VOGU-3710 file (C-alpha; in Angstrom, 3 decimals, decimal comma):
1> xxxxxxxxxx> -3,761/-7,363/-32,243  -0,301/-7,356/-30,390  0,398/-10,071/-27,766  3,845/-9,637/-25,838  5,937/-11,123/-23,067  7,041/-8,679/-21,105  9,848/-11,260/-18,070  10,097/-9,281/-14,964  13,506/-10,168/-12,789  13,038/-8,342/-9,868
11> xxxxxxxxxx> 10,702/-6,700/-6,840  9,208/-3,987/-8,425  9,211/-0,180/-6,397  6,682/0,359/-4,826  5,123/-2,921/-5,019  3,381/-5,141/-2,077  6,270/-7,401/-2,161  8,705/-4,273/-1,719  6,738/-3,236/0,324  6,624/-6,249/3,010
21> xxxxxxxxxx> 10,713/-6,855/1,819  11,691/-2,875/2,654  11,333/-4,160/6,864  13,715/-6,627/6,006  16,152/-5,481/4,294  18,697/-2,717/4,498  17,766/0,156/1,512  20,945/-0,335/-0,146  20,407/-3,844/-0,432  16,691/-3,561/-1,070
31> xxxxxxxxxx> 17,817/-0,849/-4,383  19,878/-3,762/-5,843  17,347/-5,617/-6,262  14,339/-3,459/-7,184  13,096/-2,568/-10,668  11,408/0,946/-11,324  7,797/1,019/-12,101  8,860/3,847/-15,195  11,692/1,263/-16,292  8,983/-1,499/-17,086
41> xxxxxxxxxx> 6,273/0,965/-18,119  9,203/2,230/-20,811  9,568/-0,769/-22,188  6,062/-2,211/-22,278  5,541/1,382/-24,253  8,169/-0,069/-26,979  7,427/-3,330/-27,253  3,869/-1,876/-28,610  4,933/0,837/-30,057  7,703/-0,497/-32,006
51> xxxxxxxxxx> 6,097/-4,423/-32,672  9,546/-5,649/-33,173  9,942/-8,163/-30,979  7,497/-10,432/-29,420  9,406/-10,249/-25,690  11,363/-8,281/-23,500  13,526/-9,243/-20,286  13,889/-6,564/-17,833  15,834/-7,481/-14,555  17,861/-6,250/-11,657
61> xx> 21,470/-8,556/-13,949  21,338/-6,765/-17,162
//
């Protein structure tokens, strides 16, 4: 068994919050604060596959 934590710091592209914000923000501004689902999936896969860290942080700043 493995338990890990993924801390998400930003909106997820295609998610309901990103969709709601799309009407009120210019696309370039929205892109700057939106994370790609593929990047999140890759990070989760790495946590499970490698099991070398208990947590990972993915955000729009780093």
